[in-house]
Every structure is written in structure tokens, then in C-alpha cells.
C-alpha positions, 0 to 999 in steps of 0.5 A: 407139788402136784398130788396127781404125780406119784413120783413127786408124792413119793419124793415128798413123803420120803423127805418127810420121813428122812427129816423125821428120822434125823430129828427123832434119833436126836430125841432118842439120844436125850438123857431122859430117854436113857431109862425107858421105864422112868420115861414112861412113868414120867409121862403119867401124872404122878402125885404122891399124897401123904395124909397128915392126920388133921384132914389135910394131905401133903401132895408131892410132885417130883420131876427132873431138873427143869433144864433137863426137861427144857433141853428135851423140849428143844429137841422135840419142838420141830416134831410138834410143829406142823410147818416143819418137815419132821412134824410127827403127823407128816411122818405118819401120813407118809407111812400111811401112804407106804403102808396102804396095802399093809392092813396091820401096819395101817391100823398101827398108824391110825392108832398112833395118830389118834393117840398123838392128837389126844395126848399132844393136841387135845381139844378139851380140858377133859382130854388135857387131863386136868385144869387149874382154877385160881382166884385173886382175893385182892382183885376178885379176878378168876382164872382157869386154864387146862394142862395143855394150855399151861404146857404150851405156855411153858414151851412157847412162853418160857423155853423156846420162845417168849410168846407174850400172849401165852405168858400173859394168859398163864401168868396167874398160875406161875412157873411151877404150874406151867412146868408141872403141866409140861413134864408129862406131855414132853415125856409122852411126846418123846415116847411117841416119837421114839416108838414111831422111829422104831416102827420106821426102822422096821419098815425100812428093814422089811423093804416097805420104805427105802429111805437113805441109809445115811439118816439112820447112821449119821451122827445126830448128837454129841457123845463127848465135847472133849477131843484130841486130834493131830493137826498142823497149825499155820499163822501169819501177820494180821491182815494176811490173805487167807487160803482160798480153799481148804486144799489150796497152798497157804500164801507165802506170808503164812508159816507153820507153827512147830515149837512151844516157843512159837505157841507162847506168842499167840495172845489177843489184845485182851491178854487171852492166850489162843494156844498153849502147850500142855506143860505150861503151868498157867496162862500168863496175865495180860501184863506178862508179855507183849500182845500178839501181832499174829493170828492163828490159821 
């Protein structure tokens, strides 16, 4: 892309923002974002300390189930990756361009950039919040790792990849410490993402940017995974030529399925029935009937 071509630059920045909006809306739909106050609380390092009366303290950490945070991390991951079109900083850069004549909005963008870098990409252990030191009394080995590196080990070693180097580096600390480090970062990254999404919506409504309305409206996450729909079903002998397109007529070998009696013959070679009627009490076992010699279309 030639940086001297304003039209190309605008098109590229619109592409970044539209990609960000789609992915950010999917993050917004995650269950962790349903309770905003709880998400904000989760973004801070929360440790409950109870004195035991003998000089010791009972320290308690309480977080959502790992698979819940894991799914949030999976939705967030492209926003964390510099190479992806929806990368958070690419969206900020694009908005900075479009808001270059809007001082107040420009300041918000610069502030968001600084906070994102500090919270999501810290460069020191101090910025990361804390670090952990462990010693192996049997081998004499000492290890220390900051919270950010433990977080990256959980995301890229335990969850979305199997990064061997990250896993080896963080292995002495165990899965618990990797997960505990990751939760506040994942929660804060969700907050930052949703806030930038809302800022983008405001700019769109004000006419400062003109993104495709489709990216604000199209479905980005399933609300339900149970559906009922009326349809016509066709079948043919195995090996029959399929239709060439969705709107072309079925070849002559194909017949319409139109009765419960027809439904009962749809079985695979392993005995699994492909179709059944609502009034069937139970599926037949593989020995209850002949294997199907026809396939559903």
C-alpha cells in the first residue's frame, strides 16, 4: 500500500476498523461480558486474605471456570495479534487518522493506546503487576517469571497453541499460576476491546467514520444452538449425481421424502439413523433393521 495515496490509506484503515468491529462484537457477546461490574472486578488482581491467628494467612483466589476464560481468550486472540487485521492497535491507528482534527477524541485514542500497551504488552515485571519466584530444593534450580509471561504461557502454551518454548519456561510454576496470571489480563483486554468498540460506534453515528453498516448488524455469535425449520428433503441411491447448484432441479434419481415410513430407512452402515420422526419412541439398534442403501440430500 502506498502511504502517499489517501484513498488507499482510507480503504486500509476502514478494513482494519471493520475487521475489529466484527471481532469485538463477538467478544462483547461472551458470557463474561454479560455482567460488566463483575468483569471490571475480574480485571483487577483480587486476593482474599484471612488471618489464621498463628502468624499465617489463608490466601484465596476465586475465578470463573477455566473453560469459560479459555473461550474468552479464544475470542480475544486475533485482537491481541499484530498480524491480524482486527488487531487492537491497528484499529486505534485507523481511528487516530480519522480523528486527527478532533482533539478530544484524539486524546482518548492516545490514552487508550498507552493503557493497552501497559496492561496487555508490559515491558517490565513492575508493569506486569507481580512476578513469582520458585526454587527446586532437590536440584537447586531457581526460576522467576512475571505475570505477563505466565499469562502468555497459558494463552499460547495451554490454550490456543502448544508453544513448547513458552510451556517449558513456565512449567516450574504449574497450570494454576499460569491461569491465575491470565485471568485479569483476559478480563481487562475484554474491557478495552468493548470500550473501543463503543467509541467506534459513537464515531460512526456522528459521521466521523463511514464503515459498512453490515459489520454492526450481522450475527457474530450464536444465541441458541437448537433450531426448527421447515424444509423439503430429497434422497437418492448412493453414488447418484448431486444437483449442480442450490437452485437447479434434482436429477431424476432423486425422490422427495414425504412420509414417516421413508424416514425409517435412513441408516448408516454402523446403524446410526440419519433421520427420525418425533413420534419414534427410540432409535433402532443396528440389528433391528437393514442398512440403508440410500443417502439423504
